[in-house]
N, CA, C and O atoms as a GROMACS GRO file, in nm:
protein
  332
    1UNK      N    1  -2.727 -10.058   4.770
    1UNK     CA    2  -2.796 -10.174   4.892
    1UNK      C    3  -2.946 -10.249   4.825
    1UNK      O    4  -3.029 -10.183   4.762
    2UNK      N    5  -2.960 -10.428   4.857
    2UNK     CA    6  -3.044 -10.470   4.792
    2UNK      C    7  -3.159 -10.439   4.886
    2UNK      O    8  -3.162 -10.407   5.005
    3UNK      N    9  -3.269 -10.462   4.777
    3UNK     CA   10  -3.425 -10.457   4.863
    3UNK      C   11  -3.470 -10.517   4.949
    3UNK      O   12  -3.466 -10.640   4.962
    4UNK      N   13  -3.519 -10.441   5.018
    4UNK     CA   14  -3.613 -10.520   5.118
    4UNK      C   15  -3.753 -10.558   5.172
    4UNK      O   16  -3.827 -10.555   5.074
    5UNK      N   17  -3.801 -10.582   5.248
    5UNK     CA   18  -3.945 -10.644   5.291
    5UNK      C   19  -3.910 -10.636   5.441
    5UNK      O   20  -3.827 -10.693   5.512
    6UNK      N   21  -4.065 -10.488   5.476
    6UNK     CA   22  -4.069 -10.496   5.612
    6UNK      C   23  -4.202 -10.577   5.652
    6UNK      O   24  -4.303 -10.531   5.599
    7UNK      N   25  -4.211 -10.634   5.693
    7UNK     CA   26  -4.363 -10.662   5.778
    7UNK      C   27  -4.407 -10.587   5.884
    7UNK      O   28  -4.316 -10.588   5.967
    8UNK      N   29  -4.513 -10.514   5.928
    8UNK     CA   30  -4.566 -10.477   6.050
    8UNK      C   31  -4.765 -10.531   6.103
    8UNK      O   32  -4.873 -10.519   6.044
    9UNK      N   33  -4.736 -10.574   6.202
    9UNK     CA   34  -4.839 -10.616   6.270
    9UNK      C   35  -4.898 -10.533   6.368
    9UNK      O   36  -4.837 -10.525   6.475
   10UNK      N   37  -5.018 -10.462   6.353
   10UNK     CA   38  -5.100 -10.367   6.464
   10UNK      C   39  -5.186 -10.398   6.531
   10UNK      O   40  -5.283 -10.396   6.455
   11UNK      N   41  -5.230 -10.436   6.660
   11UNK     CA   42  -5.323 -10.470   6.721
   11UNK      C   43  -5.362 -10.385   6.833
   11UNK      O   44  -5.278 -10.329   6.903
   12UNK      N   45  -5.484 -10.373   6.851
   12UNK     CA   46  -5.512 -10.326   6.981
   12UNK      C   47  -5.463 -10.401   7.117
   12UNK      O   48  -5.450 -10.518   7.153
   13UNK      N   49  -5.444 -10.274   7.173
   13UNK     CA   50  -5.396 -10.326   7.305
   13UNK      C   51  -5.438 -10.388   7.439
   13UNK      O   52  -5.536 -10.323   7.475
   14UNK      N   53  -5.418 -10.461   7.509
   14UNK     CA   54  -5.484 -10.566   7.554
   14UNK      C   55  -5.582 -10.539   7.630
   14UNK      O   56  -5.670 -10.610   7.677
   15UNK      N   57  -5.548 -10.372   7.642
   15UNK     CA   58  -5.668 -10.316   7.741
   15UNK      C   59  -5.794 -10.234   7.690
   15UNK      O   60  -5.876 -10.171   7.756
   16UNK      N   61  -5.782 -10.259   7.514
   16UNK     CA   62  -5.883 -10.174   7.489
   16UNK      C   63  -5.986 -10.289   7.430
   16UNK      O   64  -5.935 -10.399   7.408
   17UNK      N   65  -6.094 -10.276   7.409
   17UNK     CA   66  -6.198 -10.361   7.363
   17UNK      C   67  -6.150 -10.360   7.230
   17UNK      O   68  -6.085 -10.276   7.169
   18UNK      N   69  -6.204 -10.496   7.191
   18UNK     CA   70  -6.175 -10.498   7.023
   18UNK      C   71  -6.324 -10.545   6.975
   18UNK      O   72  -6.363 -10.662   6.975
   19UNK      N   73  -6.382 -10.455   6.943
   19UNK     CA   74  -6.616 -10.512   6.904
   19UNK      C   75  -6.518 -10.615   6.763
   19UNK      O   76  -6.509 -10.737   6.779
   20UNK      N   77  -6.464 -10.559   6.657
   20UNK     CA   78  -6.493 -10.670   6.558
   20UNK      C   79  -6.439 -10.838   6.562
   20UNK      O   80  -6.469 -10.936   6.494
   21UNK      N   81  -6.323 -10.808   6.702
   21UNK     CA   82  -6.238 -10.932   6.718
   21UNK      C   83  -6.372 -11.014   6.767
   21UNK      O   84  -6.379 -11.137   6.758
   22UNK      N   85  -6.462 -10.942   6.812
   22UNK     CA   86  -6.554 -11.013   6.993
   22UNK      C   87  -6.667 -11.060   6.828
   22UNK      O   88  -6.702 -11.177   6.815
   23UNK      N   89  -6.713 -10.948   6.716
   23UNK     CA   90  -6.815 -10.949   6.633
   23UNK      C   91  -6.770 -11.118   6.506
   23UNK      O   92  -6.849 -11.185   6.440
   24UNK      N   93  -6.631 -11.131   6.519
   24UNK     CA   94  -6.540 -11.269   6.435
   24UNK      C   95  -6.556 -11.428   6.515
   24UNK      O   96  -6.568 -11.541   6.469
   25UNK      N   97  -6.547 -11.365   6.686
   25UNK     CA   98  -6.538 -11.463   6.748
   25UNK      C   99  -6.695 -11.492   6.787
   25UNK      O  100  -6.700 -11.612   6.811
   26UNK      N  101  -6.794 -11.448   6.800
   26UNK     CA  102  -6.941 -11.502   6.764
   26UNK      C  103  -7.001 -11.537   6.659
   26UNK      O  104  -7.102 -11.608   6.657
   27UNK      N  105  -6.938 -11.487   6.550
   27UNK     CA  106  -6.938 -11.550   6.422
   27UNK      C  107  -6.874 -11.690   6.451
   27UNK      O  108  -6.967 -11.768   6.429
   28UNK      N  109  -6.793 -11.746   6.480
   28UNK     CA  110  -6.686 -11.829   6.419
   28UNK      C  111  -6.760 -11.947   6.487
   28UNK      O  112  -6.790 -12.058   6.442
   29UNK      N  113  -6.781 -11.884   6.625
   29UNK     CA  114  -6.893 -12.000   6.754
   29UNK      C  115  -7.031 -12.046   6.654
   29UNK      O  116  -7.030 -12.168   6.637
   30UNK      N  117  -7.124 -11.992   6.599
   30UNK     CA  118  -7.212 -11.996   6.558
   30UNK      C  119  -7.190 -12.090   6.457
   30UNK      O  120  -7.258 -12.193   6.445
   31UNK      N  121  -7.071 -12.050   6.362
   31UNK     CA  122  -7.061 -12.204   6.260
   31UNK      C  123  -6.979 -12.304   6.295
   31UNK      O  124  -6.888 -12.345   6.225
   32UNK      N  125  -7.012 -12.349   6.413
   32UNK     CA  126  -6.905 -12.457   6.500
   32UNK      C  127  -6.811 -12.465   6.560
   32UNK      O  128  -6.790 -12.557   6.638
   33UNK      N  129  -6.697 -12.332   6.529
   33UNK     CA  130  -6.572 -12.355   6.571
   33UNK      C  131  -6.523 -12.271   6.748
   33UNK      O  132  -6.439 -12.193   6.792
   34UNK      N  133  -6.665 -12.370   6.809
   34UNK     CA  134  -6.664 -12.322   6.940
   34UNK      C  135  -6.506 -12.330   7.074
   34UNK      O  136  -6.480 -12.298   7.190
   35UNK      N  137  -6.436 -12.403   6.945
   35UNK     CA  138  -6.284 -12.392   7.043
   35UNK      C  139  -6.252 -12.251   7.050
   35UNK      O  140  -6.173 -12.217   7.138
   36UNK      N  141  -6.297 -12.168   6.978
   36UNK     CA  142  -6.195 -12.055   7.002
   36UNK      C  143  -6.295 -11.936   7.072
   36UNK      O  144  -6.409 -11.891   7.063
   37UNK      N  145  -6.188 -11.919   7.138
   37UNK     CA  146  -6.232 -11.858   7.287
   37UNK      C  147  -6.234 -11.674   7.266
   37UNK      O  148  -6.319 -11.594   7.305
   38UNK      N  149  -6.133 -11.655   7.207
   38UNK     CA  150  -6.160 -11.505   7.183
   38UNK      C  151  -6.064 -11.510   7.032
   38UNK      O  152  -5.998 -11.599   6.977
   39UNK      N  153  -6.100 -11.343   6.994
   39UNK     CA  154  -6.029 -11.321   6.844
   39UNK      C  155  -6.023 -11.200   6.850
   39UNK      O  156  -6.132 -11.144   6.839
   40UNK      N  157  -5.923 -11.128   6.866
   40UNK     CA  158  -5.809 -11.027   6.851
   40UNK      C  159  -5.797 -10.969   6.663
   40UNK      O  160  -5.754 -11.040   6.572
   41UNK      N  161  -5.844 -10.839   6.649
   41UNK     CA  162  -5.833 -10.837   6.536
   41UNK      C  163  -5.778 -10.745   6.473
   41UNK      O  164  -5.860 -10.656   6.492
   42UNK      N  165  -5.672 -10.686   6.391
   42UNK     CA  166  -5.604 -10.653   6.391
   42UNK      C  167  -5.546 -10.537   6.239
   42UNK      O  168  -5.644 -10.485   6.187
   43UNK      N  169  -5.453 -10.509   6.191
   43UNK     CA  170  -5.418 -10.503   6.058
   43UNK      C  171  -5.213 -10.517   6.041
   43UNK      O  172  -5.125 -10.497   6.124
   44UNK      N  173  -5.204 -10.567   5.865
   44UNK     CA  174  -5.057 -10.674   5.836
   44UNK      C  175  -5.022 -10.571   5.738
   44UNK      O  176  -5.070 -10.587   5.626
   45UNK      N  177  -4.949 -10.470   5.758
   45UNK     CA  178  -4.897 -10.419   5.638
   45UNK      C  179  -4.773 -10.503   5.593
   45UNK      O  180  -4.715 -10.572   5.678
   46UNK      N  181  -4.737 -10.502   5.485
   46UNK     CA  182  -4.600 -10.577   5.315
   46UNK      C  183  -4.557 -10.396   5.348
   46UNK      O  184  -4.664 -10.335   5.348
   47UNK      N  185  -4.452 -10.310   5.372
   47UNK     CA  186  -4.366 -10.180   5.256
   47UNK      C  187  -4.226 -10.274   5.240
   47UNK      O  188  -4.152 -10.347   5.306
   48UNK      N  189  -4.243 -10.226   5.120
   48UNK     CA  190  -4.091 -10.243   5.040
   48UNK      C  191  -4.023 -10.128   5.031
   48UNK      O  192  -4.074 -10.024   4.991
   49UNK      N  193  -3.879 -10.141   5.075
   49UNK     CA  194  -3.804 -10.092   5.086
   49UNK      C  195  -3.659 -10.091   5.032
   49UNK      O  196  -3.574 -10.179   5.046
   50UNK      N  197  -3.644  -9.941   4.949
   50UNK     CA  198  -3.490  -9.984   4.841
   50UNK      C  199  -3.394  -9.884   4.937
   50UNK      O  200  -3.426  -9.793   5.013
   51UNK      N  201  -3.272  -9.937   4.904
   51UNK     CA  202  -3.163  -9.829   4.916
   51UNK      C  203  -3.148  -9.799   5.065
   51UNK      O  204  -3.114  -9.684   5.093
   52UNK      N  205  -3.170  -9.884   5.162
   52UNK     CA  206  -3.132  -9.844   5.276
   52UNK      C  207  -3.066  -9.960   5.347
   52UNK      O  208  -3.076 -10.076   5.308
   53UNK      N  209  -2.984  -9.915   5.473
   53UNK     CA  210  -2.887 -10.012   5.495
   53UNK      C  211  -3.026 -10.060   5.612
   53UNK      O  212  -3.125  -9.995   5.647
   54UNK      N  213  -2.993 -10.160   5.638
   54UNK     CA  214  -3.068 -10.294   5.749
   54UNK      C  215  -3.125 -10.177   5.872
   54UNK      O  216  -3.241 -10.140   5.893
   55UNK      N  217  -2.954 -10.123   5.966
   55UNK     CA  218  -3.054 -10.005   6.026
   55UNK      C  219  -3.114  -9.915   5.992
   55UNK      O  220  -3.230  -9.909   6.035
   56UNK      N  221  -3.064  -9.803   5.898
   56UNK     CA  222  -3.191  -9.744   5.864
   56UNK      C  223  -3.294  -9.767   5.818
   56UNK      O  224  -3.374  -9.676   5.799
   57UNK      N  225  -3.334  -9.946   5.774
   57UNK     CA  226  -3.477  -9.926   5.744
   57UNK      C  227  -3.548  -9.997   5.848
   57UNK      O  228  -3.659 -10.034   5.810
   58UNK      N  229  -3.517 -10.029   5.977
   58UNK     CA  230  -3.569 -10.025   6.110
   58UNK      C  231  -3.572  -9.901   6.200
   58UNK      O  232  -3.632  -9.894   6.307
   59UNK      N  233  -3.514  -9.825   6.156
   59UNK     CA  234  -3.522  -9.702   6.205
   59UNK      C  235  -3.703  -9.581   6.127
   59UNK      O  236  -3.775  -9.490   6.169
   60UNK      N  237  -3.696  -9.636   6.048
   60UNK     CA  238  -3.794  -9.592   5.895
   60UNK      C  239  -3.895  -9.677   5.927
   60UNK      O  240  -3.990  -9.629   5.988
   61UNK      N  241  -3.896  -9.774   5.904
   61UNK     CA  242  -4.033  -9.879   5.958
   61UNK      C  243  -4.107  -9.822   6.108
   61UNK      O  244  -4.225  -9.786   6.110
   62UNK      N  245  -4.010  -9.821   6.241
   62UNK     CA  246  -4.095  -9.813   6.342
   62UNK      C  247  -4.129  -9.661   6.347
   62UNK      O  248  -4.224  -9.622   6.415
   63UNK      N  249  -4.034  -9.553   6.257
   63UNK     CA  250  -4.122  -9.414   6.259
   63UNK      C  251  -4.226  -9.453   6.198
   63UNK      O  252  -4.328  -9.441   6.266
   64UNK      N  253  -4.238  -9.490   6.108
   64UNK     CA  254  -4.342  -9.529   6.021
   64UNK      C  255  -4.507  -9.591   6.111
   64UNK      O  256  -4.624  -9.553   6.110
   65UNK      N  257  -4.439  -9.689   6.170
   65UNK     CA  258  -4.491  -9.772   6.196
   65UNK      C  259  -4.606  -9.690   6.320
   65UNK      O  260  -4.728  -9.681   6.312
   66UNK      N  261  -4.515  -9.640   6.428
   66UNK     CA  262  -4.580  -9.521   6.517
   66UNK      C  263  -4.660  -9.378   6.480
   66UNK      O  264  -4.737  -9.308   6.545
   67UNK      N  265  -4.598  -9.368   6.333
   67UNK     CA  266  -4.626  -9.208   6.315
   67UNK      C  267  -4.801  -9.184   6.256
   67UNK      O  268  -4.895  -9.107   6.275
   68UNK      N  269  -4.763  -9.326   6.161
   68UNK     CA  270  -4.879  -9.319   6.048
   68UNK      C  271  -4.979  -9.458   6.088
   68UNK      O  272  -5.095  -9.444   6.126
   69UNK      N  273  -4.927  -9.566   6.076
   69UNK     CA  274  -4.966  -9.673   6.049
   69UNK      C  275  -5.048  -9.678   6.182
   69UNK      O  276  -5.163  -9.642   6.154
   70UNK      N  277  -5.040  -9.702   6.290
   70UNK     CA  278  -5.076  -9.721   6.452
   70UNK      C  279  -5.111  -9.572   6.556
   70UNK      O  280  -5.067  -9.457   6.554
   71UNK      N  281  -5.202  -9.636   6.636
   71UNK     CA  282  -5.242  -9.520   6.705
   71UNK      C  283  -5.203  -9.530   6.852
   71UNK      O  284  -5.264  -9.578   6.948
   72UNK      N  285  -5.085  -9.470   6.840
   72UNK     CA  286  -5.028  -9.550   7.006
   72UNK      C  287  -5.124  -9.550   7.112
   72UNK      O  288  -5.110  -9.627   7.206
   73UNK      N  289  -5.272  -9.425   7.101
   73UNK     CA  290  -5.332  -9.490   7.258
   73UNK      C  291  -5.399  -9.604   7.257
   73UNK      O  292  -5.418  -9.668   7.361
   74UNK      N  293  -5.441  -9.644   7.140
   74UNK     CA  294  -5.519  -9.801   7.159
   74UNK      C  295  -5.428  -9.867   7.065
   74UNK      O  296  -5.478  -9.978   7.053
   75UNK      N  297  -5.330  -9.862   6.996
   75UNK     CA  298  -5.262 -10.004   6.946
   75UNK      C  299  -5.155 -10.026   6.991
   75UNK      O  300  -5.104  -9.938   7.061
   76UNK      N  301  -5.083 -10.151   6.967
   76UNK     CA  302  -4.932 -10.192   7.023
   76UNK      C  303  -4.918 -10.241   6.808
   76UNK      O  304  -4.996 -10.284   6.723
   77UNK      N  305  -4.760 -10.195   6.811
   77UNK     CA  306  -4.692 -10.300   6.722
   77UNK      C  307  -4.599 -10.351   6.671
   77UNK      O  308  -4.509 -10.309   6.744
   78UNK      N  309  -4.563 -10.398   6.613
   78UNK     CA  310  -4.400 -10.534   6.598
   78UNK      C  311  -4.402 -10.515   6.403
   78UNK      O  312  -4.496 -10.508   6.324
   79UNK      N  313  -4.284 -10.512   6.388
   79UNK     CA  314  -4.240 -10.544   6.314
   79UNK      C  315  -4.141 -10.596   6.213
   79UNK      O  316  -4.056 -10.507   6.209
   80UNK      N  317  -4.104 -10.697   6.124
   80UNK     CA  318  -3.985 -10.744   6.173
   80UNK      C  319  -3.938 -10.709   5.979
   80UNK      O  320  -4.015 -10.710   5.883
   81UNK      N  321  -3.826 -10.688   5.981
   81UNK     CA  322  -3.734 -10.676   5.843
   81UNK      C  323  -3.647 -10.782   5.775
   81UNK      O  324  -3.537 -10.811   5.822
   82UNK      N  325  -3.702 -10.846   5.652
   82UNK     CA  326  -3.670 -10.948   5.583
   82UNK      C  327  -3.590 -10.885   5.482
   82UNK      O  328  -3.615 -10.768   5.454
   83UNK      N  329  -3.500 -10.944   5.426
   83UNK     CA  330  -3.365 -10.955   5.336
   83UNK      C  331  -3.445 -11.005   5.216
   83UNK      O  332  -3.388 -11.032   5.110
   0.00000   0.00000   0.00000
């Protein structure tokens, strides 16, 4: 089976305050980027996967994202598998 990559995005839930995002937004405003009204700060992961079917890769990446990469209480995640 061919090697694949998975991209995983982890972001704070919309109901959770994002102080890092607020700090970035204020910095952008002070630099003259006043059109930016809100910033959400998150994490991006690239996982290289070997020897898995696409279905098994999806199951594995979802488990990793849910159990390791994201805190399900305050964060949401999404992922995609790339061939």
